[in-house]
N, C-alpha and C positions, 0 to 999 in steps of 0.2 A: 163171081162178085158177092153172090149170097153168103158164100162160106166166109169171104172177107168181112163182110159186114157183121156176121154174127161173131167173128173173132173180136172184132172192135168192141162189141157190145159187152161180150164177156170181160174184157179188159176193164170197161169202164164200170161195170158191176162189182169186179173186185176192187176197185180204186175206192169207190164210194163205200163199200163194205168195210173196207180198211178204216175209213175215216169215221164212219158211225162207230166203230168198234174203239178207236181210239177216244172218242168223246164218253162213250159208255164207261171206259175205264179210268177217266179222271177222279182221282179221290178228293173227297171234301175234307176240308181242314178246320180246325178251331182256332179262335184267336181270343186271348184273355187280355184285358187291358186294365192295367192297374193305375189309378188317378190317385195324385198327390198335390201337395203344396211345398213351397220353399220352407226351409226350417222356420223362417219368421213369421210366416203366415200360418203355419201350422200352430205355431205358439199363441197365436190368437185365439185358438179353439174353434176354428172353422170345420165345418162337416164333410165328410168324404161321401157321404149318402146322397143318393138322388141327383149325381152329376150326370148329366146327359152326355152319352158317348154316341157319336155317328160314324160309320164307316162307309165310304164311297169308293165303288169300282171304278176306276178311271177308263177302263175300255167300255164296259157296259152302261156306266153310269148308275149301275143299281145302289141304292142306299139302304142300310139297316141301322137301327138305332136301339139301344139298350141304356138302362140307369144302373148306376153303381149300387153296390149293397153298402153295408155299414163299414167295411174294410176298404172301400174305394174300388171294387173290382165289377167290371162288367164283362160277360161272357157271350161270345157269338160262336154257337156250338158247331155250324155246320156252315162254311161259306166256300166259294169257289176260289182256287188259287189265283193270284193276278197282284197287280199294282193297286194299292189303296191309299185313299187320305183317311186318316183316323184323327178325329177331332174330339175335344171334350169340352163342355162349357156349363157354368153353374153361375145364375145371376141371382144375387141376394138383395132382397129389398132391403130399405132403411131399417125397418123393424127387425127383419131376421138378423141383419149383420149386428145391430146394437145388442139384440138378446144374446147372441152366440158370443160376441167379443167385448161388450160393454164399451165400445169405442162408438163415439157420435160421428155419424155421417149424415149429409145431407142430400144424397141421391143414392139410387141403386148402385151397388157393386158388382161389377162382372168379373169373372175369371174364365180364361179361356187357355187352350194348347191345342197345339196340331202338328202332325208331321205325315209325310209321304213314305210308304215302305213297301217293298216287293215281299209278299206274303206266299211262300211256296210249300210250307210245312207248319204244323202245328206251332203257334208262336205266342209268346207273352211280351207285352209292350208297357212300358212306363212311360206316363205323361205327368209334367208337372204343370199345374196350372199356374197361370200368371195373371195378377190382377193389376190394375191401374193405381193411381195415386189414393191412398186412404189417409183421411185426415187432413190438416191444414195447419196454418200458423194460428197460434192460440196465444194468449197473454198468459204467460206463465207466473209472473210476479208483478204486484203493482204496490209499490212504496208512496203513497199519498200522505201518510199520517204525519211524516216528518218527526223531528228529535225535539228535545227539551228547548224551550224559547231561550232559557239562560245559560244551560251548561251543554246543550247539543248545538245542532246546526240550524234549527228552526225549520224551514221548508227549502233551504238551498240543497239538501241532498235527496230530494225526490227522483224517482226514475221508475220506467216500466221495463220489463223483461219479455221479449218476444221469442217464442220457442216453436221449432218446427217439429209439429206433432204428426207429420205424415211420414210415409216410407220413400220419399223422393226428396231431391234436392229442390229448394225453391230459390228463386231469385228475388231479392228484396227490392230492386231498382224500381222506382215509381209506387213504392208502397205508401200510402197515406195513413196517418195517425193522428188522431185528433178527440176533442170532447166538445159535447155541444152546449149551448146556450138554453137555459131551461128556467121555469119558475122555481127559486130556491126558497120560497116562504113555505111554511108549514101548511099542510092540508088542514089541521086542526084549528087554523086561524080562518079557514074558509078559502085558500088557495086552491086554484085549477090549473090545468096546463094552459100554457101560452096559446092564445088564437092568432096565429100568423096570418089569417085570411084577412083581418082587419087592419093590418100593418099598412101604412101609406106607401103607395106605389107597389104593391105586391103583383108580381107577374108570374106566378108559379104555373109550371105546366102540370094539370091535374089538380087533386086536392092539396092545398098549401101545407095543410097539417099532417095529412096521411101518406102523402107522397114524397116527402122531402125531410132532411134533417137539417138543422141549423147550427154551424159550428161556431164556437167562441175561440177555439184554438184548433189549427189545422196544419199539419206538417207533412213533409214529404221528404223519404230516402231518395237522395239522388242517384243518378246513374244512367247508363244508355241501354241498359237492358240485361246484361249479363256481368255486370262489375261486382255484385254484392251476392254470391251464392251462400245458402245456408243449408247445410247437410241435415238429414234426418237425425233428431234428438240433440240438436245444437241450438243455442239461442243467441240474441244479441240483447245488449242494454242501451237504452236511449236515456240519457241523463238530462236532467234540467242544467245542471252545472258539472261538467266532467273533472271534477278536482278532487283531492284527497281531502275529504272534510274533517278527518280526524287529525291533521296537522293545520298549522297557521299557512295561509298563504295571502298573497298581496292582491287587494282589491283594485277596481278600476280608478279609484281616487287615490291610489298610492298607500292608503292605510292597510294595517295588517288586519286580516279577518281571522280572529283566533278562535280557540276552542277550549272549554274548560274541562269536559269529561270527553275524551275520544272515544271512549267505550259505548257511547250513546249513538255514535254516527258511523259512517263507512267511507270506504275509499271508492270513489267513483273515477278516479283518473285513467282507469283501463277501460272505461266505457267505449262502446262501439260508434255512438253517435251521440251529440249533445245538441240542444237547443240554445243557440245564442242569437239574440235579437238586436244587439249592439248597432250592426251595419243598417238592419231595416230600420231602427229608430232614426239613425242619423240621417238616413235618406229622406225620412218622412218628416224630418224637424223643421219647423216653420218659426221658431222664435228668433229673437232678435240678438241674443248672446251667442257664446259658443256652445255647441252642444256638448253636454257632459253625460258620458254613458254611465248608466247604473252601476254601482260600485260593486253588486253581488254579481252581476252577469259577467263573469270572467270567463274568457275563452281560452280553451285547451287547444294549442296548436297542433296537437299530436291527434286529436279526435275530430273526425268529420262533423261538420254542422248539417243538421236537416234543413231544408228549404221551407221557410215560413209562407202561408196562403192568407192566415188571419190569426191575430193574437189579440190578448188584452193585457194592457199594462206593459210592464217592461220585462218580464220574463214569463215562462210557462210554469205558473205557480199553480198547482193542483190544489183543490178545495181539500183541506184537511179536517173539515167538519163532515165529511163523507157525503157531500152533494155533488156528485160529479158522475162521469161516465167516461169510458175510453174504446174508441171504436178504431178499428183498421179496415181498410179496404183498398181494391185495385179499381181503376177508373178507366178502364178500356173504353173508348166510344164516348166519353163524356170529356168536353173541352173545359178543364178546370181552369183555366186562365181567365175565363169570361163569364164565371157565376157570379150572379148579383150578392150584395149584402144588402141586409134590412136591419133598420133600427130596431131592437128588441122591444116588444111590448112592456117590459119592466120599467121603462122610463129611466133607466139607470145610465144611459148612453153607451151601453154596449152594443155592437153589431153582430148578427148571425150571418155566415156565409151559407147561402142555400145550396144544398147538395141533394140531387135528385136520388132517389132510392132505386135507380137503376143502375147505380154502380155496384160492383161485387162485394158486398160486406162479407169480410173474412171471419172477424170475430169482434164481439161488443160484450163489455162489462159494465153494468150500472152498479153504483155505490147508494146504500141508504143509510140514514142516520142510526146510530145505536139505540135511540130513544124513539119508540113509536109516535110520541107525541110530536117530536120534531120532524116526521117524515114529510117530504115535499110530494108533490104530484109526480107521478111515473114519469120518467124520462125518456125511456126507450120503448118501442114496440114491444109487446110480448114475444113477437117473433124473432126479435134478435136478443133479447135476454129475458127470461119468464120472471125472474125474481132477483133482486140485488143482495149485496152483501157488505160487510164492514169489518174492520179490524177490532178485536174485543177490548183493546185498550185505549181506543179513541184516538183524539189527536194528539201529536207531539210524544207518541208512545214507543218511537223507534219500530213499530211493528208493521208488517206488511201483509197484504193478501198473498197466499201462494196457492196454485192450483194442485188439486190432488193427483197421486198418481194411481192409475188404475192396474197397471202391471208393467212389468220389464220383459222386453222380447229381444233376444239376442243381444243383449246389454243395453238396449234402447228403451229408454221409459215412453210409456204412453200415458198422457195426461188426461184426466176426466173432462169431458165436455158434454154435458147434457143439455146445453142451452139455458142453464139456469144458474146464475153466479152464487145463488145461496147454497146450492148442493155442491157445487165444482171447487170452491175456495174454503180455505181455513186461514186461521191466523198464524203467522210466523212470529215467533217471539222477537227476533229481531231481523231486519232486512239483510239480505245477502246478494250482492251483486257478482258474486265470485264464479257462478256456473258450476260450482263443484257439486259432488253427491250431496253434500251438506246443505246446499241451497235449495234442495227439493224438499227438505224436512222441515217440519214445523219448529 
């Protein structure tokens, strides 16, 4: 019996000795992780240095981390073979991202990559960092000045162009576009911003002046959610009147709307959207006679109309004296159909639609008059637009404001957005709604 027990012990001893030997002979391996970006993100000028790389052994749970060098390489010199999750991450602050790329962002920009792999020998892995949406919609071109009063189209040819400055497709459904009502008298005469807190019946949530905007014009692109996709680097034109203003056309009164010098104006017949208020005005009409649509507000049946929430007068007429602003936003969580209207403090009979600043402001541009002595009180909070701009030729010049191009990445232009229109825009000699390469240039 003792001999049998001794034999069993010898076998067990040999077995465990063998297992220990196997463990002792397992060879450590090395792992090199090369981190990079997509060609488009690389062209932005992003750094490969200081990207955090983490590896996790899926059996033991052991984690190791390392940071990449200037070439984007992180090395793990001695790790046990096994199945690993390899991840890389780099989080840019707003300031870092702008400094590196000259692209304006309003939040931190994270980049990440991960994969799982069996590592049984010395291995080199490549990871491509993926980022989220960079940039957003911006006003690319604003044509408010109009063309000559006698030989051009006056203000009938006004338009704005909205550009997808991001790296992802954006859906324009339920995008709001408008202009606020503010004090248009000159500061030099003692004018100050409107004090909406003193308006009769004011019922604002929060501070009436600081927590709200008051719109004179507000329109919305219709759609159920994904009817109007806009790809990166593409734009849409929203026209006051989507007609070819370089050619004569019939007005709503049956008379010809002619043009003397077609070179001064533009063709808006291919606009993506237009503002047409005829049916809104017809519905609101309370006169005793037959309603007569304004002769200049001609509807192009081939161009979709935006939905009007509030308007002043008979059409969307931008202030060609450069006392205006342009704002676009999305209003998720805000019931836009029940917002209150208040009579403006100006006493001119115009109303302002109160929109809380809880909406998501996407872009805002403030205009200022060319002469400082004509400047009105600041229209928009500094956080929306630090300083305004204007076309050099002033009103009826056929000129537009065009946003500057920062760089071209993989064929896509990235437009400057520093949150200051004074820096971001320059004067374009003649407005151009064609969306061609020439439309980006002065």
